[in-house]
C-alpha positions as CSV (number, residue, x, y, z in Angstrom):
1,M,0.6,28.7,-63.0
2,K,-1.3,30.6,-60.3
3,S,-4.1,28.1,-60.5
4,L,-1.6,25.2,-60.2
5,R,0.0,26.8,-57.1
6,M,-3.4,27.3,-55.6
7,R,-4.3,23.7,-56.2
8,M,-1.1,22.6,-54.6
9,L,-1.7,24.8,-51.6
10,V,-5.2,23.4,-51.2
11,A,-3.8,19.8,-51.4
12,V,-1.1,20.5,-48.8
13,V,-3.6,22.1,-46.4
14,A,-6.0,19.1,-46.9
15,A,-3.2,16.7,-46.2
16,L,-2.2,18.5,-43.0
17,C,-5.8,18.6,-41.9
18,C,-6.1,14.8,-42.5
19,A,-2.9,14.2,-40.5
20,A,-4.2,16.4,-37.7
21,A,-7.5,14.6,-37.7
22,R,-6.0,11.2,-37.6
23,A,-5.7,10.0,-34.0
24,E,-2.3,8.9,-33.0
25,L,-1.8,5.3,-31.7
26,R,-1.3,5.6,-27.9
27,L,-0.7,3.2,-25.0
28,P,-0.9,4.1,-21.3
29,A,2.3,4.9,-19.6
30,V,2.3,1.7,-17.6
31,F,3.1,0.0,-21.0
32,G,6.7,1.0,-21.6
33,D,10.2,-0.1,-22.0
34,N,11.6,-2.3,-19.1
35,M,8.1,-3.3,-17.9
36,V,7.2,-6.6,-16.3
37,L,4.0,-8.4,-17.3
38,Q,2.3,-10.8,-15.0
39,Q,3.0,-14.5,-15.6
40,G,0.2,-17.1,-15.6
41,V,-2.8,-14.9,-16.4
42,E,-4.3,-13.4,-19.5
43,L,-2.6,-10.1,-20.3
44,P,-4.8,-7.2,-21.2
45,V,-3.2,-4.6,-23.5
46,W,-5.1,-1.5,-24.4
47,G,-4.9,2.1,-25.8
48,T,-6.4,4.5,-28.2
49,A,-6.1,5.1,-32.0
50,G,-8.3,6.4,-34.8
51,A,-12.0,5.3,-34.7
52,G,-12.4,2.0,-36.6
53,E,-8.6,1.5,-36.9
54,T,-7.4,-2.1,-36.7
55,I,-4.7,-2.6,-34.1
56,S,-2.4,-5.7,-34.0
57,V,-0.5,-6.6,-30.8
58,S,2.4,-9.1,-31.1
59,F,4.4,-10.5,-28.2
60,N,6.4,-13.6,-27.5
61,G,5.1,-15.5,-30.5
62,Q,1.4,-14.5,-29.9
63,E,-0.6,-12.0,-31.9
64,K,-4.0,-10.5,-31.2
65,A,-6.0,-7.9,-33.1
66,A,-8.8,-5.5,-32.3
67,K,-10.7,-2.6,-33.9
68,A,-10.9,0.8,-32.2
69,D,-14.4,1.8,-31.3
70,A,-16.1,5.1,-32.1
71,N,-14.2,6.8,-29.3
72,G,-10.9,5.4,-30.5
73,K,-10.5,2.8,-27.6
74,W,-9.2,-0.7,-28.3
75,A,-8.1,-3.6,-26.2
76,V,-6.8,-7.2,-26.6
77,K,-6.0,-10.0,-24.2
78,L,-2.8,-12.0,-24.8
79,P,-2.8,-15.6,-23.5
80,A,-1.1,-16.5,-20.2
81,M,2.6,-17.0,-20.4
82,Q,5.5,-18.3,-18.3
83,A,8.1,-16.1,-16.6
84,G,11.0,-15.1,-18.9
85,G,12.3,-12.5,-21.3
86,P,13.5,-10.1,-22.3
87,F,11.0,-9.7,-25.2
88,E,9.6,-6.9,-27.4
89,L,6.0,-5.9,-27.5
90,S,4.9,-4.6,-30.9
91,V,1.6,-2.6,-31.3
92,S,0.8,-1.6,-34.8
93,G,-1.9,0.1,-36.8
94,K,-1.4,3.1,-39.0
95,D,1.4,3.8,-36.5
96,V,3.8,1.4,-34.8
97,R,4.8,1.3,-31.2
98,L,7.7,-1.0,-30.1
99,I,8.2,-1.6,-26.4
100,K,11.6,-3.1,-25.5
101,N,13.2,-5.1,-22.8
102,V,9.9,-6.6,-21.5
103,L,10.0,-9.3,-18.8
104,I,7.3,-11.8,-17.7
105,G,7.2,-12.4,-13.9
106,E,5.4,-11.3,-10.8
107,V,3.8,-7.8,-10.6
108,W,2.5,-6.2,-7.4
109,V,0.8,-2.8,-6.8
110,C,2.2,-1.1,-3.7
111,S,0.0,1.5,-2.2
112,G,-0.7,3.5,1.0
113,Q,0.5,6.6,2.7
114,S,3.9,7.9,3.9
115,N,5.3,4.6,5.1
116,M,4.8,3.1,1.7
117,A,6.0,6.3,0.0
118,M,9.2,6.4,2.2
119,T,12.2,5.7,0.0
120,V,15.1,3.4,0.3
121,S,17.3,6.5,0.7
122,R,15.5,7.2,4.0
123,A,15.4,3.7,5.4
124,A,18.1,2.0,7.5
125,N,21.5,1.6,5.9
126,P,20.7,3.3,2.6
127,E,24.2,3.4,1.2
128,Q,24.7,-0.3,1.7
129,E,21.3,-1.2,0.3
130,T,21.5,0.9,-2.8
131,A,25.1,-0.2,-3.5
132,K,23.9,-3.8,-3.8
133,A,20.8,-3.0,-5.7
134,T,22.0,-4.3,-9.1
135,L,18.9,-6.3,-9.8
136,P,18.2,-6.0,-13.5
137,K,15.2,-8.4,-13.4
138,M,13.5,-6.3,-10.8
139,R,11.6,-3.3,-12.3
140,L,10.2,-0.2,-10.7
141,F,7.3,2.1,-11.7
142,I,6.3,5.2,-9.7
143,V,2.9,6.8,-10.2
144,P,3.1,10.5,-9.6
145,N,1.0,12.2,-7.0
146,K,-2.1,13.4,-8.9
147,P,-5.5,13.6,-7.2
148,A,-8.4,13.8,-9.7
149,D,-12.2,14.4,-9.5
150,E,-12.9,11.8,-12.1
151,P,-11.3,8.5,-13.0
152,Q,-8.3,9.0,-15.3
153,A,-7.3,6.8,-18.2
154,D,-3.6,7.4,-17.9
155,C,-0.8,8.6,-15.6
156,A,2.8,9.7,-16.0
157,G,5.7,7.5,-15.0
158,R,8.1,5.0,-16.5
159,W,9.5,1.6,-15.8
160,V,13.2,1.5,-14.7
161,E,15.6,-1.4,-14.0
162,C,16.5,-1.7,-10.4
163,S,20.1,-0.4,-9.9
164,P,22.2,1.5,-7.4
165,Q,21.1,4.6,-9.4
166,T,17.4,4.0,-9.3
167,A,16.7,2.1,-6.0
168,G,17.3,5.0,-3.7
169,N,14.2,6.9,-4.9
170,F,11.9,3.9,-4.8
171,S,9.5,2.9,-2.0
172,A,11.6,1.1,0.7
173,M,8.6,-1.1,1.7
174,A,8.0,-2.2,-1.9
175,F,11.7,-2.6,-2.6
176,F,12.4,-5.0,0.3
177,F,9.2,-6.9,-0.3
178,G,10.0,-7.3,-4.0
179,R,13.6,-8.2,-3.4
180,E,12.6,-11.0,-1.1
181,L,10.2,-12.4,-3.7
182,H,12.8,-12.0,-6.5
183,E,15.4,-13.9,-4.5
184,K,13.1,-16.7,-3.3
185,L,11.1,-17.2,-6.5
186,N,13.9,-16.6,-9.0
187,V,11.6,-14.8,-11.4
188,P,11.4,-11.2,-12.6
189,V,9.5,-8.9,-10.3
190,G,7.6,-5.7,-11.2
191,L,6.6,-3.2,-8.5
192,I,4.2,-0.3,-9.1
193,N,4.4,2.3,-6.3
194,T,1.2,4.4,-6.0
195,S,1.3,6.1,-2.6
196,V,0.9,9.6,-1.0
197,G,1.9,10.6,2.5
198,G,-0.8,11.6,5.0
199,T,-3.7,10.2,3.1
200,P,-6.7,8.3,4.5
201,A,-8.2,5.2,3.0
202,E,-11.3,7.1,1.7
203,A,-9.0,8.9,-0.8
204,W,-8.1,5.6,-2.3
205,T,-11.7,4.3,-2.4
206,P,-14.1,5.2,-5.3
207,A,-16.4,8.0,-4.0
208,P,-19.6,6.4,-5.4
209,A,-19.0,3.2,-3.3
210,Q,-18.7,5.4,-0.2
211,K,-21.7,7.5,-0.9
212,D,-23.8,4.4,-1.2
213,D,-23.0,3.4,2.4
214,P,-25.0,5.3,5.1
215,E,-22.3,4.8,7.7
216,L,-19.7,6.6,5.5
217,A,-21.9,9.5,4.4
218,A,-20.5,11.7,7.2
219,I,-17.2,11.8,5.4
220,F,-18.7,13.8,2.5
221,T,-20.7,16.1,4.8
222,Q,-17.4,16.9,6.7
223,W,-15.6,17.6,3.4
224,E,-18.4,19.9,2.2
225,K,-17.9,22.0,5.4
226,T,-14.1,22.0,5.0
227,I,-14.3,23.2,1.4
228,A,-16.9,25.9,2.3
229,N,-14.7,27.1,5.1
230,Y,-11.5,27.0,3.0
231,P,-11.3,30.8,2.1
232,K,-11.7,31.8,5.7
233,A,-9.2,29.1,6.8
234,M,-6.7,30.4,4.2
235,E,-6.9,33.9,5.5
236,K,-6.2,32.7,9.0
237,H,-3.3,30.6,7.6
238,K,-1.7,33.7,6.0
239,E,-1.8,35.5,9.3
240,E,-0.2,32.5,11.0
241,M,2.5,32.3,8.3
242,E,3.4,36.0,8.9
243,K,3.8,35.3,12.6
244,W,5.8,32.2,11.9
245,K,8.2,34.1,9.5
246,K,8.8,36.7,12.2
247,A,9.4,34.0,14.8
248,A,11.7,32.1,12.4
249,D,13.8,35.2,11.7
250,E,14.2,35.9,15.4
251,A,15.2,32.2,16.1
252,K,17.7,32.3,13.3
253,A,19.2,35.6,14.5
254,A,19.5,34.1,18.0
255,G,21.1,30.9,16.7
256,K,18.1,28.8,17.7
257,P,16.2,26.2,15.7
258,E,13.3,27.5,13.7
259,P,9.8,26.7,14.9
260,K,7.7,24.4,12.7
261,P,5.7,26.3,10.1
262,P,1.9,26.2,10.4
263,R,0.2,23.5,8.3
264,A,-1.9,24.8,5.4
265,P,-5.6,24.0,5.7
266,Q,-7.2,21.3,3.5
267,G,-9.3,22.5,0.7
268,P,-10.8,21.7,-2.7
269,T,-7.5,20.3,-4.1
270,S,-6.6,18.2,-1.1
271,S,-5.2,14.6,-1.7
272,S,-7.3,13.4,1.2
273,R,-10.7,14.0,-0.4
274,P,-12.8,10.9,-0.9
275,G,-12.0,9.1,-4.2
276,V,-9.4,11.5,-5.6
277,L,-6.4,9.2,-5.4
278,Y,-8.3,6.2,-6.7
279,N,-9.3,8.4,-9.7
280,G,-5.8,9.8,-10.3
281,M,-3.4,7.1,-9.2
282,V,-5.3,3.7,-9.2
283,A,-7.8,4.0,-12.1
284,P,-4.9,4.4,-14.7
285,L,-3.6,1.0,-13.7
286,I,-6.9,-0.9,-13.8
287,S,-6.7,-4.1,-15.9
288,F,-2.9,-4.2,-16.0
289,G,-2.0,-7.7,-15.2
290,I,-1.0,-8.1,-11.5
291,R,-0.5,-10.8,-8.9
292,G,-1.8,-8.7,-6.0
293,A,-1.4,-5.6,-3.9
294,I,0.4,-4.6,-0.7
295,W,-0.9,-1.9,1.5
296,Y,0.9,0.2,4.2
297,Q,-1.7,2.7,5.4
298,G,-3.8,3.5,8.4
299,E,-2.0,6.2,10.4
300,A,-4.4,8.8,9.0
301,N,-7.4,6.6,10.0
302,T,-6.4,5.6,13.6
303,G,-9.0,8.1,14.9
304,S,-11.9,5.8,14.0
305,P,-11.2,2.1,13.9
306,P,-14.9,1.2,13.4
307,K,-15.1,3.4,10.3
308,Y,-11.9,1.8,8.9
309,Q,-13.4,-1.7,9.6
310,K,-16.2,-0.8,7.2
311,L,-14.2,1.3,4.7
312,L,-11.2,-0.9,3.8
313,P,-13.2,-4.0,2.7
314,I,-15.2,-1.7,0.5
315,M,-12.0,-0.3,-1.0
316,I,-10.5,-3.7,-1.6
317,G,-13.7,-4.9,-3.1
318,C,-13.8,-2.0,-5.5
319,W,-10.2,-2.5,-6.6
320,R,-10.8,-6.2,-7.2
321,Q,-14.1,-5.6,-9.1
322,A,-12.5,-2.9,-11.3
323,W,-9.4,-5.0,-12.1
324,G,-11.5,-8.0,-13.1
325,H,-8.8,-10.5,-11.9
326,G,-11.0,-12.0,-9.2
327,D,-10.0,-11.8,-5.5
328,F,-6.4,-11.1,-6.0
329,P,-4.2,-11.2,-2.8
330,F,-4.3,-8.0,-0.7
331,L,-1.5,-8.0,1.9
332,I,-1.6,-5.4,4.8
333,V,1.2,-4.1,7.0
334,Q,-0.1,-3.9,10.6
335,L,0.9,-0.6,12.2
336,P,4.0,-0.9,14.4
337,N,4.7,0.4,17.9
338,Y,4.8,4.2,18.1
339,M,4.7,7.1,20.6
340,A,5.7,7.2,24.3
341,R,5.5,4.0,26.3
342,K,3.0,4.1,29.2
343,A,3.8,2.8,32.7
344,Q,0.5,1.1,33.3
345,P,-2.1,-0.8,31.2
346,S,-4.5,1.6,29.5
347,E,-6.7,2.0,26.5
348,S,-5.1,2.6,23.1
349,R,-6.6,3.7,19.8
350,W,-3.6,2.4,18.0
351,A,-4.1,-1.0,19.6
352,E,-7.8,-1.0,18.5
353,F,-6.7,-0.1,15.0
354,R,-4.2,-3.0,14.9
355,E,-7.0,-5.3,16.1
356,T,-9.2,-4.0,13.2
357,Q,-6.4,-4.6,10.7
358,M,-6.1,-8.2,12.0
359,K,-9.8,-8.8,11.5
360,F,-9.5,-8.4,7.8
361,V,-7.7,-11.8,7.6
362,S,-11.0,-13.5,8.3
363,A,-13.4,-10.9,7.0
364,V,-11.9,-10.4,3.5
365,P,-11.0,-13.3,1.2
366,K,-7.3,-13.7,0.4
367,C,-6.3,-10.9,2.7
368,G,-3.1,-11.2,4.8
369,V,-1.6,-9.1,7.6
370,S,2.0,-8.9,8.8
371,V,2.8,-8.0,12.4
372,N,5.5,-5.3,13.2
373,I,4.9,-4.5,16.9
374,D,8.6,-4.7,17.6
375,I,10.2,-2.7,14.8
376,G,8.6,0.7,15.2
377,E,10.1,3.8,16.8
378,A,8.7,5.8,19.7
379,E,9.5,9.2,18.3
380,D,9.2,8.6,14.6
381,I,6.0,7.5,12.8
382,H,8.3,6.5,9.9
383,P,10.4,3.6,11.3
384,K,13.5,3.0,9.3
385,N,13.6,-0.8,9.5
386,K,11.7,-1.4,6.3
387,Q,14.0,-4.4,5.6
388,E,12.3,-6.5,8.3
389,A,8.8,-5.2,7.5
390,G,9.3,-6.0,3.8
391,K,10.6,-9.5,4.6
392,R,7.7,-10.3,6.9
393,L,5.1,-9.3,4.3
394,A,7.0,-11.3,1.7
395,L,6.7,-14.4,3.9
396,N,3.0,-14.0,3.8
397,A,3.1,-13.9,0.0
398,L,5.5,-16.8,-0.2
399,A,3.3,-19.0,2.0
400,N,-0.2,-18.0,1.0
401,V,0.2,-16.8,-2.6
402,Y,3.1,-19.0,-3.9
403,G,2.5,-22.1,-1.8
404,Q,5.9,-22.3,-0.2
405,K,6.3,-24.1,3.1
406,V,7.5,-21.3,5.3
407,E,6.2,-19.9,8.6
408,F,4.7,-16.5,7.8
409,S,3.2,-15.4,11.1
410,G,4.1,-15.1,14.7
411,P,1.9,-16.5,17.4
412,L,-1.8,-15.6,17.0
413,Y,-4.3,-15.7,19.9
414,Q,-6.6,-18.7,19.6
415,S,-8.4,-19.2,22.9
416,M,-8.3,-18.7,26.7
417,K,-9.4,-21.0,29.5
418,V,-9.3,-20.2,33.2
419,E,-8.1,-22.6,35.9
420,G,-8.4,-21.0,39.3
421,E,-6.3,-17.9,39.4
422,K,-4.6,-18.7,36.1
423,A,-5.6,-17.8,32.5
424,I,-4.1,-20.2,30.0
425,I,-3.7,-18.7,26.5
426,S,-3.4,-20.9,23.4
427,F,-2.0,-19.8,20.1
428,T,-1.8,-20.8,16.5
429,H,1.4,-20.2,14.4
430,T,3.7,-21.3,17.2
431,G,6.1,-22.6,14.6
432,G,9.0,-24.5,16.3
433,G,7.7,-23.4,19.7
434,L,7.0,-20.3,21.8
435,M,9.9,-18.2,23.1
436,A,10.6,-14.9,25.0
437,K,13.3,-12.6,23.7
438,G,14.8,-11.6,27.0
439,D,15.0,-12.9,30.6
440,K,11.3,-12.5,31.3
441,L,8.1,-12.7,29.3
442,T,6.5,-9.2,29.1
443,G,3.5,-7.5,27.7
444,F,0.6,-9.3,29.4
445,A,-2.1,-7.6,31.4
446,I,-4.9,-9.3,33.3
447,A,-8.3,-8.2,34.7
448,G,-11.2,-9.6,36.7
449,E,-14.9,-8.7,36.6
450,D,-14.0,-5.1,37.4
451,K,-12.2,-4.7,34.1
452,K,-9.2,-3.1,35.8
453,F,-6.1,-4.3,34.0
454,V,-2.8,-4.8,35.9
455,W,0.5,-6.1,34.6
456,A,0.6,-9.9,34.9
457,D,3.1,-12.6,35.4
458,A,3.4,-14.8,32.3
459,T,5.3,-18.0,31.6
460,I,5.5,-20.2,28.6
461,E,4.3,-23.8,29.1
462,G,4.5,-25.8,25.9
463,E,2.3,-24.2,23.3
464,T,0.6,-22.0,25.8
465,V,1.2,-19.0,28.0
466,V,0.0,-19.0,31.6
467,V,-1.0,-15.6,32.8
468,S,-1.7,-14.6,36.4
469,S,-1.5,-11.8,39.0
470,K,-1.8,-11.9,42.8
471,D,-4.1,-8.9,42.4
472,V,-6.6,-10.8,40.2
473,P,-7.7,-14.0,42.0
474,T,-10.4,-14.7,39.4
475,P,-9.2,-13.8,35.9
476,V,-11.8,-12.7,33.2
477,S,-9.7,-11.0,30.5
478,V,-6.2,-11.0,29.2
479,R,-4.5,-8.5,26.9
480,Y,-1.1,-8.6,25.2
481,A,0.8,-5.8,23.7
482,W,-2.3,-3.6,24.1
483,A,-0.7,-0.1,23.9
484,D,0.5,2.5,21.4
485,N,4.1,1.4,22.1
486,P,4.0,-1.8,24.2
487,E,6.9,-3.5,25.9
488,C,6.4,-7.1,24.6
489,N,8.6,-10.0,23.7
490,L,6.6,-13.1,22.8
491,Y,7.8,-14.8,19.6
492,N,7.8,-18.2,17.9
493,K,11.1,-19.9,17.3
494,D,11.0,-18.7,13.7
495,G,11.7,-15.3,15.0
496,L,8.3,-13.7,14.3
497,P,6.5,-11.6,17.0
498,A,3.2,-12.5,18.5
499,A,0.3,-10.3,17.4
500,P,-1.3,-7.9,19.9
501,F,-4.7,-9.1,21.2
502,R,-7.3,-8.8,23.8
503,T,-9.7,-11.5,25.0
504,D,-12.3,-8.8,25.9
505,G,-12.6,-7.5,22.4
506,K,-15.8,-6.8,20.4
């Protein structure tokens, strides 16, 4: 009897060991109930299981199988399908995973910094917008903030149906962009929000690609110094916090507003380090079927437009190469007006940055930019009118991605010719014609050989704007909306604002 009990115990232990050794069938979090799969493209599905295990994937009448490799990784590609659903996705091996309420439609990755992360609850008219957000065929997925030193295979997060209960916590920019597509295309829409406030483009770009470029090497040198100095910086920060606490207590006792607390120094765990957000928040999405990406970022890079002009095309190229879907559309939100308005024409780093953003249209294949120079706020870097910003970016997608015949841009500078004391500016995207919102056309400045810009008189004549000033008898250069927060009002009759420009640009 004792021998029998011992044999039974050995058998139980052996069975438990085998069960523990057998790898569980797993899929990344981006494959889950309520998800949207991209229509019209091959659909990669992947995960992990036991080494050598055969995995079968069934979906919408299609079935594909694959064998897990020595590391337990497996992947299949389902054939392209048309919009529709809901369906169930079955993944089976020694275990079975059933993903329910799956739709096929249009999927967009939505990334950037705080203006992409800003939620519907913080945008204009949040109560009204969330109350009417019963859109069961629009689905939302939020990638949690998780910087990483190495590319990650998975992330947390889950797909949810868009509803009054879920919309408020989602990216406002992504929501209004997606809602416009959903309404105009009449297909399901999936939105994946992967964004972190205050982060530069280098954090979203694979570090090796930046290290390979001599012009970007200084980014890493600076971070090495920052991390080396971190212990000393933290000691100083602790001292500043003690002073702040004392000042805050005194202000509270006196019934006055508390002063702003000192900002903690950046260090080895910062979300701004090169590559860390690509590793933790983009890499887990790689290969998931998408139509394209939208990008609202740049505030953290306005200090160096030339560096950004080099960096962002590298980032876009890395994303596209990693995804393996070819040159998928990449749509950029141009930074809106911000900060105090200046009385006289002057240089502007924000204007230079907007110029850099606009250059990506010609420099990067399938790249679009929407202009928002009229919907920013002087005292808030996070303007609330994400409705209009989302709609304008969606117009770009509707025209250039989905082939609809809609005007997607306001007037864009085309050329200048000088006739005597007048500079005549021609534009593309004049739509139904040029117009000024207001009694008088504003925002134009003019200069001669001395490069001293003065405010100009400007009038619309047909498809052109005639610019002049009594102080500049021989014009050489013209600028429009060239300021941090310009006063400007040139539009086309489709209601879209003219893009800022300078004829003396590099």
